[in-house]
N, C-alpha and C positions, 0 to 999 in steps of 0.2 A: 602237766601240763608244760605250756614254755615260751612258762613266763621270760622275759626279759630284758636290761633297761639297757638305754648307745647314752657312753658315757668319757669327756675329755678325759686321760691320766695330765701330769704333771710334765712332758716332754711335747703335749700339744699333739699328739695324739692318737685317735677319735678308739673305743672299742663296745665291740659288744660281750654282752657275760650273758649265761641263761642256767637254769636248773639242771640241761642238757652232759653243763659238760661242753661246751665249745666256749671260746673264748676267741677271739675275732682284733686285731691291733694291724689297723691300717690309718695313715695322713688323707684326709679326703682333698678332691676340689675341687671349684666351685666356675656353676658352668650356666652361661646365660638366668639366675635366678634360681636355678633349678642347684643342688648336687649332687653332681657325681666324675669315678672316675674308673679307675684302675691304678692295679700297681699292686705290692709288696703286705704280705697281712705275716701273721703268726694265726695258729689252728695253735689249739692248744683243747685237747680231748682229753674228757677226761668219766672216767665208770665208775658214778657212787651204788650200783648194787646191779641185780636181775628182777626178773621175777618168773613165775611159771606159771602157763596157762594152758587150760583146761585146751587139747584138738575138739572136739568136737563144739560146748561153746563158747571159748576163748577168755570165757571166767575167773578171776585170776584164782591156782592153787594156793600159791605163796611166794612169801616178796625177801630177800636176802642183799643185806647190804654187806660191797667189798670193798677192801679199803686195794686201790695197784699207783704205783707209782705210774700217772696223765704222761699225757702225749705229745708234746709240742716237734712242733712243722713253721717256717716257713714256704709261703707261695702262692699262685699271683692270684687274682683275681679283683672285680668288679661290683661297680656298688650305684645303689641311687638311693638319692631324698628327695621325701616329695612332706609333708606339711599330715602334720595328718588326722588337722579339721577339715583339711581340704578334703580330701577322698575318705571320708565315716559318712559326707557330704552324699555321693554316690556311687555306695554300697553301704545295702542294705545289711551286711553281715561284716562289719569293722577285721576285724579280723579272720577270719576263718576266708572274705577275700585279700590280704593282704599275702597270710603263709603260699594259699590256693596261687598267687598271682606270684611269687616263689618262685614254685618247686613249679608252673604252666610253661616259665622261663628255663629251670634245665632241664624236662623235659621236648624243650624245642627247637633244643639251642645243636640237638643235630639234623637241625634243617639248612641252617648256616654256616655251619664250621664244619672238617673234616671232625668227628667226637664221637662215643654214642653217652645220656644220658649219666652213666653211672663215672663219666670222667670229673662230670660239676656235682658241686654242693653246692645247697642253700644257704641262708641264713636268716634270718632279719628283727623287728623291732618292732613293736607297737602301740610303743609313749611316742607322745609332744612327735620329733622329728618319727617317722618314719625313713626304715633306711631298707633296701631289700636289698641282699650280700649272693654275689654269688662264686664261688672259689673252688681254685682245682684242688682238688682229692689226694692230686703224685704231692708230694713232699720236693722244692723246688719246686715243683709248679711244669706242669706238661705244652702253656702253651696258649691250650685252649683258650680261655680269661680275658687273655692278649687279642686273640685273634676275632674273639668277642664284639671289646669293645670298637674294633679296629671296624666291625663288620655297622655295629648301632649307631654306633656319635658320629662327626667331623666338625671342628675345630667348632663353628656357629650354632651347636645346637645337637641333641636328639634326632632324628629321625623319624 
C-alpha cells in the first residue's frame, strides 16, 4: 500500500509521510486559490525490508525485515494541491487516478525540459487535500523541477 498523510509540523512546513519510507518537507505557496509551489524539500528514504518474488508468477516467496540507516537529502521540488472532494467527483477510482496522474507528470516531463524520467520522482497524498509532488532525485537538485515550474506556471496562475 501507499498510505500517505499530509500534515504541517511546528515550524509551518508541510510534510508528506508514508509507509514506503519517503517523507518530504516543504513550505507551500498560495496561487489563486490553488496551492502550488516550488522550492527545496527534504527527502528521507528508509528501507524496512524486502520481498523475494517468483520470476515466473511474481508470487511472494518470502519477506525479510531489515534495519538500515535512513538516507536523507535536500533537493528541489514542485507541488500542486487540490481538494480531494473536487477530484473524486471527476475520477472513477480516485486513489488510482491521483497515483496515475503523479506518474504521468514524471513521464511527460522530458517533453518539456531536457531530462529523463529517471531524473525525477513523485509522491502524492490521497486524504483531505490532495498533493502531487515532483522532485529531483539528485541530492541538491539538478534543477529539473525548477525548469518545469517555469514552464508550467505563470505569476497569474497555472497554464
